[in-house]
Backbone as CSV, one residue per row, in Angstrom:
resi,resn,N_x,N_y,N_z,CA_x,CA_y,CA_z,C_x,C_y,C_z
1,MET,-8.658,-23.047,-4.965,-10.023,-22.548,-5.143,-10.201,-21.265,-4.350
2,ALA,-10.838,-20.278,-4.979,-11.063,-19.022,-4.287,-11.953,-19.255,-3.080
3,ALA,-11.616,-18.563,-1.986,-12.350,-18.769,-0.731,-13.821,-18.437,-0.889
4,GLY,-14.136,-17.443,-1.742,-15.518,-17.031,-1.915,-16.402,-18.119,-2.491
5,PHE,-15.798,-19.100,-3.257,-16.574,-20.176,-3.836,-16.567,-21.428,-2.963
6,ALA,-15.598,-21.543,-2.075,-15.406,-22.787,-1.339,-16.614,-23.153,-0.489
7,VAL,-17.142,-22.210,0.269,-18.257,-22.498,1.166,-19.533,-22.829,0.404
8,PRO,-19.935,-22.015,-0.613,-21.154,-22.370,-1.349,-21.069,-23.730,-2.017
9,LEU,-19.941,-24.089,-2.604,-19.814,-25.373,-3.271,-19.849,-26.517,-2.268
10,ALA,-19.253,-26.301,-1.103,-19.269,-27.328,-0.070,-20.695,-27.571,0.423
11,VAL,-21.472,-26.490,0.542,-22.867,-26.617,0.979,-23.680,-27.397,-0.048
12,LEU,-23.471,-27.118,-1.337,-24.176,-27.837,-2.393,-23.843,-29.315,-2.381
13,ALA,-22.546,-29.617,-2.167,-22.125,-31.016,-2.140,-22.786,-31.758,-0.972
14,LEU,-22.826,-31.136,0.198,-23.439,-31.756,1.371,-24.935,-31.963,1.141
15,TRP,-25.581,-30.984,0.518,-27.017,-31.078,0.210,-27.302,-32.272,-0.700
16,ALA,-26.434,-32.476,-1.725,-26.615,-33.589,-2.660,-26.458,-34.929,-1.962
17,VAL,-25.441,-35.018,-1.076,-25.214,-36.266,-0.345,-26.416,-36.614,0.522
18,ARG,-26.980,-35.625,1.195,-28.139,-35.864,2.070,-29.364,-36.301,1.262
19,LEU,-29.566,-35.696,0.097,-30.691,-36.088,-0.737,-30.563,-37.545,-1.184
20,GLN,-29.342,-37.920,-1.563,-29.110,-39.297,-1.992,-29.322,-40.267,-0.840
21,ALA,-28.897,-39.890,0.358,-29.019,-40.761,1.527,-30.478,-41.012,1.892
22,THR,-31.349,-40.064,1.603,-32.768,-40.215,1.930,-33.565,-40.791,0.766
23,GLY,-32.857,-41.088,-0.323,-33.523,-41.676,-1.474,-34.189,-40.653,-2.374
24,THR,-33.971,-39.383,-2.087,-34.557,-38.329,-2.912,-33.754,-38.166,-4.197
25,THR,-34.427,-37.975,-5.294,-33.734,-37.812,-6.569,-33.061,-36.446,-6.629
26,VAL,-31.783,-36.484,-6.977,-31.050,-35.231,-7.115,-31.406,-34.610,-8.458
27,PRO,-31.728,-33.320,-8.503,-32.074,-32.670,-9.774,-31.003,-32.921,-10.828
28,PRO,-31.410,-33.240,-12.059,-30.464,-33.615,-13.111,-29.793,-32.423,-13.774
29,TYR,-29.117,-31.616,-12.992,-28.333,-30.546,-13.618,-27.078,-30.331,-12.781
30,VAL,-26.071,-29.841,-13.431,-24.778,-29.604,-12.790,-24.366,-28.164,-13.051
31,ALA,-23.972,-27.490,-12.010,-23.480,-26.118,-12.159,-21.969,-26.163,-12.267
32,ARG,-21.435,-25.641,-13.344,-19.987,-25.607,-13.538,-19.523,-24.161,-13.453
33,VAL,-18.532,-23.938,-12.599,-18.012,-22.589,-12.384,-16.529,-22.585,-12.696
34,ALA,-16.124,-21.722,-13.610,-14.702,-21.604,-13.954,-14.007,-20.777,-12.872
35,LEU,-13.001,-21.347,-12.264,-12.260,-20.666,-11.210,-10.868,-20.310,-11.707
36,PRO,-10.321,-19.176,-11.250,-8.964,-18.810,-11.656,-7.962,-19.808,-11.103
37,ASP,-6.883,-20.042,-11.869,-5.876,-21.007,-11.412,-4.810,-20.377,-10.542
38,GLY,-4.881,-19.063,-10.361,-3.935,-18.387,-9.479,-2.649,-17.986,-10.151
39,SER,-2.475,-18.321,-11.429,-1.218,-18.018,-12.105,-1.219,-16.657,-12.775
40,ALA,-2.397,-16.088,-13.036,-2.482,-14.815,-13.743,-2.136,-13.653,-12.814
41,THR,-1.507,-12.628,-13.380,-1.208,-11.426,-12.622,-2.283,-10.387,-12.894
42,ILE,-2.505,-9.496,-11.947,-3.524,-8.471,-12.118,-3.054,-7.461,-13.150
43,GLY,-4.012,-6.788,-13.784,-3.665,-5.770,-14.758,-3.048,-4.553,-14.098
44,LEU,-2.282,-3.824,-14.868,-1.618,-2.634,-14.345,-2.525,-1.416,-14.487
45,PRO,-2.473,-0.505,-13.533,-3.297,0.704,-13.610,-2.730,1.675,-14.640
46,PRO,-3.542,2.642,-15.090,-3.028,3.635,-16.046,-2.012,4.562,-15.391
47,VAL,-1.046,4.990,-16.187,-0.056,5.970,-15.737,-0.513,7.333,-16.229
48,LEU,-0.678,8.269,-15.321,-1.197,9.596,-15.632,-0.089,10.635,-15.587
49,GLY,-0.310,11.755,-16.256,0.660,12.828,-16.221,1.345,13.038,-17.552
50,PRO,2.545,13.623,-17.543,3.261,13.910,-18.786,3.464,12.662,-19.635
51,ALA,3.377,12.824,-20.947,3.562,11.695,-21.855,5.021,11.260,-21.937
52,ASP,5.929,12.084,-21.449,7.364,11.788,-21.474,7.672,10.647,-20.504
53,ALA,8.039,9.476,-21.037,8.286,8.307,-20.190,9.549,8.443,-19.355
54,SER,10.362,9.454,-19.644,11.567,9.652,-18.838,11.270,10.388,-17.532
55,ARG,10.056,10.932,-17.415,9.690,11.614,-16.159,9.544,10.583,-15.038
56,PRO,9.920,10.948,-13.816,9.799,10.006,-12.688,8.360,9.547,-12.487
57,LEU,8.217,8.322,-12.007,6.892,7.740,-11.770,6.702,7.461,-10.280
58,VAL,5.608,7.972,-9.743,5.250,7.739,-8.342,4.015,6.839,-8.315
59,VAL,4.092,5.736,-7.601,2.934,4.864,-7.418,2.379,5.099,-6.020
60,ILE,1.095,5.452,-5.959,0.426,5.747,-4.695,-0.521,4.602,-4.374
61,ASP,-0.406,4.082,-3.183,-1.206,2.932,-2.758,-2.189,3.361,-1.674
62,ALA,-3.475,3.263,-1.970,-4.513,3.519,-0.961,-4.739,2.224,-0.185
63,GLY,-4.426,2.233,1.088,-4.502,1.024,1.899,-5.898,0.428,1.983
64,HIS,-5.936,-0.912,2.142,-7.180,-1.671,2.320,-8.066,-1.564,1.067
65,GLY,-9.355,-1.854,1.191,-10.250,-1.814,0.039,-11.046,-3.095,-0.112
66,GLY,-12.185,-2.995,-0.791,-13.024,-4.163,-1.011,-13.555,-4.708,0.300
67,HIS,-13.394,-6.039,0.480,-13.929,-6.657,1.694,-13.077,-6.373,2.929
68,ASP,-11.955,-5.653,2.749,-11.085,-5.282,3.863,-11.266,-3.797,4.151
69,PRO,-12.103,-3.432,5.129,-12.379,-2.018,5.374,-11.271,-1.291,6.131
70,GLY,-10.348,-2.029,6.742,-9.340,-1.390,7.576,-9.932,-0.992,8.910
71,ALA,-9.341,0.020,9.522,-9.807,0.472,10.832,-11.075,1.308,10.700
72,GLY,-11.796,1.444,11.818,-13.020,2.240,11.847,-12.886,3.413,12.794
73,GLY,-13.586,4.505,12.476,-13.516,5.699,13.300,-14.747,5.899,14.146
74,PRO,-14.694,6.854,15.079,-15.806,7.087,16.008,-17.069,7.570,15.322
75,GLY,-16.920,8.170,14.134,-18.085,8.669,13.414,-18.525,7.750,12.293
76,GLY,-18.071,6.499,12.347,-18.435,5.545,11.305,-17.495,5.562,10.113
77,GLU,-16.383,6.285,10.227,-15.425,6.343,9.121,-14.815,4.962,8.866
78,ARG,-14.486,4.706,7.623,-13.785,3.482,7.251,-12.443,3.855,6.636
79,GLU,-11.428,3.167,7.093,-10.084,3.498,6.624,-9.973,3.397,5.110
80,LYS,-10.573,2.365,4.515,-10.437,2.171,3.074,-10.995,3.349,2.279
81,ILE,-12.017,4.019,2.811,-12.610,5.168,2.124,-11.708,6.390,2.252
82,LEU,-11.207,6.634,3.455,-10.342,7.789,3.678,-9.021,7.651,2.939
83,THR,-8.447,6.455,2.921,-7.153,6.297,2.243,-7.290,6.534,0.738
84,LEU,-8.392,6.120,0.148,-8.596,6.352,-1.276,-8.746,7.848,-1.553
85,ALA,-9.466,8.550,-0.688,-9.613,9.994,-0.853,-8.270,10.702,-0.725
86,LEU,-7.457,10.271,0.233,-6.134,10.860,0.418,-5.229,10.559,-0.773
87,ALA,-5.287,9.341,-1.276,-4.463,8.956,-2.428,-4.839,9.785,-3.652
88,ARG,-6.127,9.972,-3.864,-6.562,10.785,-5.007,-6.116,12.235,-4.859
89,SER,-6.151,12.763,-3.631,-5.703,14.135,-3.393,-4.218,14.277,-3.708
90,LEU,-3.418,13.297,-3.297,-1.988,13.338,-3.594,-1.753,13.223,-5.098
91,ARG,-2.498,12.330,-5.744,-2.398,12.211,-7.207,-2.661,13.555,-7.873
92,ASP,-3.726,14.219,-7.468,-4.100,15.492,-8.087,-3.035,16.562,-7.852
93,ALA,-2.457,16.581,-6.648,-1.430,17.574,-6.341,-0.185,17.358,-7.200
94,LEU,0.208,16.110,-7.371,1.392,15.803,-8.185,1.132,16.116,-9.660
95,LEU,-0.047,15.780,-10.147,-0.371,16.046,-11.549,-0.475,17.547,-11.808
96,ALA,-0.952,18.305,-10.832,-1.084,19.749,-10.992,0.279,20.403,-11.183
97,ASP,1.296,19.873,-10.501,2.647,20.418,-10.648,3.253,20.041,-11.994
98,GLY,2.826,18.920,-12.561,3.253,18.542,-13.905,4.674,18.040,-14.032
99,ARG,5.315,17.702,-12.927,6.717,17.278,-12.988,6.893,15.767,-13.033
100,VAL,5.897,15.033,-12.566,6.054,13.584,-12.456,4.833,12.868,-13.022
101,ARG,4.997,11.586,-13.274,3.883,10.728,-13.657,3.371,10.004,-12.405
102,VAL,2.121,9.613,-12.438,1.483,9.050,-11.244,0.611,7.860,-11.632
103,ALA,0.596,6.844,-10.767,-0.341,5.729,-10.912,-0.858,5.360,-9.528
104,LEU,-2.129,4.973,-9.451,-2.734,4.501,-8.207,-2.857,2.982,-8.260
105,THR,-2.495,2.307,-7.173,-2.680,0.854,-7.151,-4.154,0.505,-7.235
106,ARG,-5.003,1.346,-6.672,-6.447,1.176,-6.825,-7.097,2.548,-6.863
107,ASP,-8.078,2.711,-7.762,-8.832,3.949,-7.852,-10.315,3.670,-7.656
108,SER,-10.592,2.568,-6.951,-11.965,2.193,-6.639,-11.922,1.344,-5.370
109,ASP,-13.082,0.954,-4.917,-13.164,0.157,-3.692,-12.951,-1.318,-4.024
110,ARG,-11.714,-1.682,-4.292,-11.394,-3.073,-4.615,-10.271,-3.566,-3.714
111,PHE,-10.201,-4.880,-3.568,-9.223,-5.499,-2.679,-7.982,-5.906,-3.463
112,LEU,-6.828,-5.643,-2.887,-5.547,-6.097,-3.430,-4.764,-6.758,-2.301
113,VAL,-4.136,-7.878,-2.588,-3.275,-8.477,-1.568,-2.026,-7.619,-1.443
114,LEU,-1.349,-7.743,-0.317,-0.212,-6.865,-0.041,0.876,-6.974,-1.095
115,GLU,1.189,-8.206,-1.529,2.250,-8.391,-2.509,1.910,-7.730,-3.837
116,GLU,0.616,-7.681,-4.188,0.213,-7.059,-5.449,0.465,-5.560,-5.437
117,ARG,0.339,-4.944,-4.295,0.488,-3.493,-4.209,1.913,-3.062,-4.542
118,ALA,2.889,-3.634,-3.850,4.282,-3.322,-4.166,4.660,-3.877,-5.534
119,GLY,4.035,-4.995,-5.916,4.328,-5.594,-7.209,3.952,-4.673,-8.359
120,ILE,2.872,-3.921,-8.220,2.475,-2.963,-9.249,3.574,-1.919,-9.436
121,ALA,4.120,-1.432,-8.338,5.190,-0.434,-8.431,6.412,-1.005,-9.148
122,ARG,6.767,-2.228,-8.838,7.948,-2.847,-9.468,7.693,-3.092,-10.951
123,ARG,6.514,-3.584,-11.303,6.209,-3.889,-12.702,6.133,-2.625,-13.553
124,LEU,5.728,-1.521,-12.951,5.670,-0.258,-13.680,7.019,0.444,-13.725
125,GLY,7.992,-0.052,-12.964,9.292,0.603,-12.908,9.234,1.923,-12.169
126,ALA,8.478,1.968,-11.074,8.278,3.201,-10.321,9.573,3.703,-9.701
127,ASP,9.634,5.005,-9.509,10.778,5.626,-8.839,10.528,5.809,-7.349
128,LEU,9.248,5.876,-6.957,8.885,5.966,-5.544,7.552,5.254,-5.341
129,PHE,7.382,4.685,-4.137,6.135,4.026,-3.773,5.695,4.588,-2.428
130,VAL,4.454,5.099,-2.385,3.915,5.679,-1.154,2.599,4.984,-0.840
131,SER,2.539,4.308,0.308,1.320,3.635,0.747,0.676,4.466,1.851
132,ILE,-0.599,4.802,1.675,-1.289,5.697,2.604,-2.305,4.922,3.440
133,HIS,-2.232,5.122,4.752,-3.123,4.449,5.690,-3.631,5.453,6.721
134,ALA,-4.493,4.996,7.610,-4.960,5.783,8.744,-4.845,4.905,9.981
135,ASP,-4.056,5.325,10.937,-3.737,4.512,12.105,-4.935,4.401,13.050
136,ALA,-4.817,3.505,14.007,-5.855,3.343,15.021,-5.195,2.934,16.325
137,ALA,-5.769,3.353,17.424,-5.226,3.020,18.733,-6.359,2.941,19.739
138,GLU,-6.176,2.126,20.759,-7.183,2.038,21.818,-7.306,3.361,22.556
139,ASN,-6.192,4.073,22.633,-6.198,5.386,23.270,-6.627,6.416,22.237
140,ASP,-7.842,6.953,22.381,-8.353,7.870,21.364,-7.672,9.232,21.413
141,GLU,-6.743,9.421,22.354,-5.999,10.673,22.409,-4.775,10.633,21.504
142,ALA,-4.367,9.432,21.067,-3.241,9.327,20.143,-3.623,9.977,18.832
143,GLY,-2.736,10.810,18.276,-3.061,11.516,17.049,-1.829,11.915,16.270
144,GLY,-2.048,12.368,15.051,-0.963,12.843,14.210,-0.459,11.798,13.235
145,ALA,0.276,12.265,12.245,0.794,11.401,11.191,2.074,10.697,11.626
146,THR,2.271,9.513,11.085,3.475,8.718,11.347,4.000,8.184,10.021
147,ILE,5.311,8.267,9.833,5.941,7.822,8.587,6.752,6.568,8.888
148,TYR,6.454,5.495,8.177,7.148,4.226,8.375,8.058,3.914,7.198
149,THR,9.244,3.427,7.521,10.147,2.858,6.529,10.458,1.431,6.949
150,LEU,11.063,0.686,6.035,11.265,-0.744,6.265,12.380,-1.035,7.253
151,SER,12.118,-2.013,8.093,13.137,-2.564,8.977,12.852,-4.038,9.145
152,ASP,13.913,-4.836,9.330,13.708,-6.248,9.609,12.949,-6.415,10.910
153,ARG,13.132,-5.450,11.785,12.428,-5.469,13.064,11.955,-4.057,13.361
154,GLY,10.795,-3.928,13.920,10.236,-2.616,14.189,11.094,-1.795,15.130
155,SER,10.942,-0.469,15.041,11.716,0.414,15.901,11.214,0.387,17.334
156,ASP,9.991,-0.107,17.547,9.461,-0.247,18.898,8.268,-1.195,18.853
157,ALA,7.705,-1.478,20.010,6.599,-2.444,20.082,5.383,-1.981,19.295
158,VAL,5.117,-0.666,19.318,3.968,-0.148,18.574,4.151,-0.378,17.082
159,ALA,5.365,-0.120,16.579,5.639,-0.330,15.158,5.424,-1.788,14.778
160,ASP,5.875,-2.703,15.636,5.682,-4.128,15.369,4.200,-4.476,15.303
161,GLN,3.415,-3.902,16.198,1.981,-4.189,16.241,1.272,-3.660,15.002
162,VAL,1.654,-2.457,14.552,1.034,-1.881,13.370,1.357,-2.727,12.141
163,ALA,2.609,-3.120,12.015,3.015,-3.939,10.865,2.287,-5.274,10.873
164,ALA,2.143,-5.867,12.051,1.452,-7.157,12.146,-0.012,-7.017,11.761
165,ARG,-0.590,-5.907,12.114,-1.997,-5.688,11.814,-2.183,-5.462,10.317
166,GLU,-1.345,-4.725,9.723,-1.473,-4.396,8.307,-0.945,-5.548,7.406
167,ASN,-0.152,-6.206,7.884,0.231,-7.217,6.922,-0.522,-8.567,7.066
168,LYS,9.869,-13.860,-3.571,11.268,-14.004,-3.941,11.343,-13.309,-5.278
169,VAL,11.745,-12.159,-4.968,11.823,-11.430,-6.224,12.787,-12.104,-7.180
170,ASP,12.604,-11.888,-8.504,13.472,-12.524,-9.512,14.676,-11.671,-9.876
171,THR,14.537,-10.352,-9.730,15.640,-9.471,-10.103,15.833,-8.404,-9.042
172,VAL,17.040,-7.879,-8.979,17.356,-6.745,-8.119,18.117,-5.752,-8.971
173,ASN,17.523,-4.560,-9.174,18.148,-3.534,-10.000,18.543,-4.068,-11.367
174,GLY,17.687,-4.892,-11.940,17.913,-5.398,-13.282,18.804,-6.619,-13.378
175,VAL,19.349,-7.116,-12.272,20.222,-8.288,-12.279,19.406,-9.510,-11.874
176,ARG,19.372,-10.528,-12.711,18.609,-11.733,-12.419,19.304,-12.536,-11.329
177,LEU,18.604,-12.713,-10.205,19.205,-13.445,-9.098,19.392,-14.915,-9.438
178,GLY,18.521,-15.444,-10.289,18.625,-16.854,-10.625,19.889,-17.203,-11.374
179,ASP,20.528,-16.202,-11.970,21.753,-16.441,-12.730,23.005,-16.310,-11.865
180,GLN,22.818,-15.995,-10.583,23.965,-15.744,-9.713,24.115,-16.849,-8.663
181,SER,25.321,-16.939,-8.130,25.565,-17.879,-7.043,24.882,-17.368,-5.786
182,ASP,24.749,-18.236,-4.784,24.113,-17.827,-3.530,24.877,-16.679,-2.888
183,THR,26.206,-16.710,-2.968,27.014,-15.655,-2.352,26.783,-14.324,-3.036
184,VAL,26.815,-14.326,-4.372,26.603,-13.085,-5.125,25.186,-12.568,-4.897
185,THR,24.218,-13.469,-4.896,22.829,-13.072,-4.660,22.681,-12.397,-3.310
186,SER,23.281,-12.980,-2.285,23.200,-12.408,-0.943,23.795,-11.010,-0.897
187,ILE,24.929,-10.821,-1.582,25.584,-9.509,-1.607,24.709,-8.492,-2.337
188,LEU,24.140,-8.887,-3.496,23.296,-7.980,-4.270,22.065,-7.555,-3.481
189,VAL,21.440,-8.514,-2.828,20.250,-8.211,-2.040,20.593,-7.271,-0.897
190,ASP,21.684,-7.543,-0.209,22.081,-6.715,0.927,22.383,-5.285,0.486
191,LEU,23.113,-5.140,-0.621,23.456,-3.804,-1.113,22.200,-3.042,-1.534
192,SER,21.300,-3.740,-2.223,20.079,-3.084,-2.676,19.199,-2.686,-1.499
193,GLN,19.100,-3.557,-0.492,18.316,-3.226,0.690,18.856,-1.985,1.386
194,ARG,20.169,-1.909,1.500,20.776,-0.747,2.156,20.482,0.530,1.377
195,GLU,20.608,0.463,0.049,20.365,1.654,-0.770,18.907,2.075,-0.691
196,MET,17.980,1.125,-0.807,16.558,1.474,-0.776,16.145,2.007,0.593
197,ARG,16.703,1.439,1.647,16.370,1.938,2.983,16.896,3.355,3.171
198,GLY,18.083,3.625,2.628,18.632,4.975,2.722,17.768,5.985,1.988
199,ARG,17.316,5.640,0.783,16.472,6.543,0.012,15.094,6.694,0.648
200,SER,14.582,5.605,1.193,13.277,5.663,1.865,13.348,6.548,3.096
201,GLN,14.440,6.436,3.847,14.605,7.268,5.034,14.742,8.734,4.652
202,ALA,15.413,8.994,3.526,15.548,10.372,3.061,14.188,10.962,2.714
203,LEU,13.318,10.156,2.095,11.961,10.629,1.798,11.182,10.876,3.080
204,SER,11.325,9.995,4.050,10.668,10.181,5.337,11.099,11.493,5.986
205,ASP,12.391,11.791,5.932,12.912,13.041,6.502,12.298,14.255,5.802
206,LEU,12.164,14.153,4.473,11.610,15.270,3.714,10.124,15.478,4.019
207,ILE,9.380,14.385,4.170,7.959,14.510,4.504,7.788,15.223,5.834
208,LEU,8.619,14.851,6.801,8.557,15.492,8.112,8.940,16.967,8.009
209,ARG,9.990,17.256,7.250,10.443,18.641,7.110,9.419,19.513,6.399
210,GLU,8.889,19.020,5.275,7.961,19.821,4.481,6.594,19.972,5.152
211,GLY,6.251,19.044,6.033,4.959,19.115,6.694,4.952,19.880,7.996
212,GLN,6.138,20.175,8.514,6.214,20.880,9.795,5.521,22.231,9.708
213,GLY,4.690,22.517,10.709,3.985,23.789,10.753,2.664,23.778,10.020
214,ALA,2.473,22.790,9.145,1.219,22.714,8.391,0.424,21.468,8.735
215,LEU,1.110,20.391,9.055,0.469,19.129,9.388,0.840,18.726,10.807
216,GLN,-0.052,18.020,11.459,0.235,17.519,12.791,0.875,16.143,12.682
217,PHE,1.995,15.968,13.371,2.671,14.679,13.391,2.576,14.073,14.785
218,HIS,2.666,12.763,14.818,2.681,12.045,16.083,3.930,12.446,16.871
219,ALA,3.882,12.249,18.181,5.027,12.582,19.028,6.272,11.802,18.618
220,ASN,6.069,10.598,18.095,7.170,9.788,17.555,6.867,9.580,16.065
221,PRO,7.188,10.564,15.210,6.657,10.575,13.843,7.363,9.658,12.846
222,GLN,8.564,9.212,13.142,9.292,8.360,12.209,9.594,7.014,12.861
223,ARG,9.081,5.962,12.254,9.264,4.628,12.796,9.652,3.659,11.693
224,GLN,10.096,2.495,12.125,10.462,1.434,11.186,9.680,0.178,11.534
225,ALA,9.240,-0.528,10.502,8.485,-1.761,10.717,8.607,-2.638,9.479
226,ALA,8.313,-3.914,9.658,8.474,-4.882,8.569,7.188,-5.020,7.751
227,PHE,6.712,-3.926,7.186,5.541,-3.969,6.329,5.865,-4.689,5.026
228,ILE,4.981,-5.578,4.617,5.187,-6.300,3.366,5.243,-5.342,2.188
229,VAL,4.399,-4.304,2.189,4.353,-3.388,1.048,5.615,-2.552,0.915
230,LEU,6.490,-2.574,1.914,7.723,-1.795,1.858,8.937,-2.628,1.471
231,LYS,8.730,-3.908,1.193,9.874,-4.810,1.026,10.405,-4.900,-0.401
232,SER,10.237,-3.860,-1.183,10.795,-3.848,-2.531,12.299,-3.610,-2.467
233,LEU,13.031,-4.327,-3.311,14.479,-4.158,-3.387,14.861,-3.160,-4.474
234,ASP,13.875,-2.630,-5.187,14.149,-1.744,-6.319,13.580,-0.346,-6.159
235,VAL,12.574,-0.191,-5.286,11.820,1.058,-5.231,11.839,1.631,-3.812
236,PRO,12.336,2.858,-3.638,12.241,3.503,-2.326,10.777,3.611,-1.921
237,SER,10.470,3.249,-0.676,9.071,3.125,-0.268,8.861,3.647,1.149
238,VAL,7.709,4.286,1.351,7.291,4.674,2.694,5.826,4.319,2.863
239,LEU,5.448,4.067,4.102,4.043,3.896,4.457,3.688,5.034,5.399
240,LEU,2.715,5.819,4.992,2.336,7.007,5.761,0.977,6.814,6.404
241,GLU,0.971,6.809,7.726,-0.282,6.835,8.479,-0.656,8.311,8.601
242,ALA,-1.648,8.746,7.816,-1.956,10.171,7.719,-2.497,10.757,9.020
243,GLY,-2.992,9.910,9.875,-3.536,10.333,11.158,-4.176,9.143,11.823
244,TYR,-4.800,9.366,12.959,-5.459,8.286,13.697,-6.963,8.358,13.455
245,ILE,-7.475,7.354,12.772,-8.908,7.316,12.509,-9.687,7.139,13.808
246,SER,-9.016,6.631,14.843,-9.639,6.450,16.153,-9.695,7.752,16.943
247,ASN,-9.032,8.797,16.446,-9.034,10.104,17.089,-10.059,10.985,16.386
248,GLU,-10.983,11.521,17.126,-12.085,12.271,16.521,-11.602,13.457,15.705
249,ASP,-10.593,14.181,16.213,-10.071,15.343,15.488,-9.376,14.915,14.201
250,ASP,-8.566,13.862,14.264,-7.876,13.376,13.070,-8.876,12.863,12.037
251,ALA,-9.863,12.111,12.496,-10.860,11.567,11.580,-11.630,12.690,10.881
252,ARG,-11.962,13.729,11.643,-12.683,14.864,11.061,-11.814,15.557,10.011
253,ALA,-10.520,15.711,10.312,-9.613,16.352,9.361,-9.501,15.550,8.070
254,MET,-9.354,14.237,8.186,-9.189,13.410,6.989,-10.451,13.372,6.132
255,ARG,-11.598,13.650,6.730,-12.838,13.729,5.963,-12.955,15.042,5.192
256,ASP,-12.183,16.036,5.590,-12.296,17.390,5.042,-11.486,17.523,3.748
257,PRO,-12.114,17.807,2.613,-11.383,17.945,1.353,-10.296,19.020,1.396
258,GLN,-10.549,20.106,2.110,-9.559,21.178,2.200,-8.325,20.698,2.963
259,TRP,-8.546,19.960,4.050,-7.404,19.414,4.800,-6.628,18.429,3.936
260,ARG,-7.341,17.591,3.197,-6.671,16.617,2.340,-5.833,17.315,1.268
261,ALA,-6.328,18.443,0.752,-5.576,19.189,-0.252,-4.281,19.748,0.342
262,THR,-4.362,20.250,1.577,-3.160,20.749,2.256,-2.173,19.615,2.512
263,PHE,-2.688,18.518,3.008,-1.874,17.321,3.240,-1.160,16.911,1.957
264,ALA,-1.911,16.852,0.858,-1.361,16.397,-0.417,-0.324,17.364,-0.954
265,ARG,-0.558,18.648,-0.795,0.373,19.653,-1.319,1.750,19.536,-0.664
266,HIS,1.778,19.366,0.646,3.059,19.270,1.350,3.726,17.918,1.085
267,LEU,2.935,16.873,0.990,3.495,15.567,0.685,4.058,15.544,-0.737
268,ALA,3.356,16.169,-1.675,3.842,16.240,-3.052,5.157,16.997,-3.132
269,ARG,5.272,18.056,-2.353,6.516,18.832,-2.338,7.682,17.963,-1.872
270,ALA,7.473,17.177,-0.833,8.532,16.300,-0.323,8.913,15.257,-1.372
271,ILE,7.917,14.700,-2.046,8.173,13.683,-3.073,8.976,14.268,-4.223
272,GLU,8.618,15.459,-4.672,9.311,16.070,-5.802,10.757,16.401,-5.453
273,ILE,11.008,16.832,-4.235,12.388,17.096,-3.810,13.186,15.800,-3.772
274,ALA,12.579,14.740,-3.243,13.258,13.440,-3.176,13.615,12.936,-4.572
275,LEU,12.702,13.075,-5.517,12.956,12.622,-6.882,14.030,13.466,-7.551
276,ALA,14.030,14.764,-7.290,15.061,15.635,-7.861,16.437,15.251,-7.340
277,ARG,16.509,14.896,-6.079,17.780,14.459,-5.500,18.250,13.142,-6.114
278,GLN,17.287,12.233,-6.359,17.655,10.957,-6.960,18.217,11.143,-8.364
279,GLU,17.675,12.109,-9.099,18.137,12.334,-10.467,19.544,12.882,-10.510
280,THR,19.969,13.563,-9.447,21.303,14.160,-9.432,22.355,13.225,-8.850
281,ARG,21.922,12.055,-8.407,22.880,11.107,-7.818,23.786,10.515,-8.885
């Protein structure tokens, strides 16, 4: 049962029991509510850009959304609002170049569970997955962008904390794991993880390179953490903390459409280079 219905229905049930216990007649009507059984998958977002299906596809994930606002800033900023604005800016920059196709995991203020976000990229057959967030720290002097790639264990304590705060596939690279022995499955998963981590790290390197001189990066700009949204075995993935929403200067920058356009332009350049390299492999 969906959590949103559980409390109201429980209250109604308790109310009915109390009325019966006092001899009061319970009103002769029953409210029936159809609840989802949990087996249905969410619909896929539209794919924008060139009609040529052979063009690379980038799935952009705006972190948080709906009843999950994410972190808050000193000026009342909400992470879910800023991440959606940043995701749309990146979408527009990629579409303007006309080289790739683009899809957003969400283009409105709606909630998605973590598995659904990466799942959208896998179901669409994406070539890259980029999840955009805005970091937060008790120290309001912490600032700059940080690029995360997947690791079984974080690169440091801060990375572990961020992953903890933010957070069985059937096939790997088109091979059905259910048809393989445990030994073969383990080998396939390990090989795919190594390849995806290598490609993800290459994208992280390009983002840092293309953004140097134009974007501010954290003193330790490249980290590894066990983010659920990065655990795809088929799609190179990065999680980009565009800045610290807890830092007044960073929060002000992320609110600025001109800054977001600059951010998106350099990030799009890194993505396009990464995709071009993948095509030549």
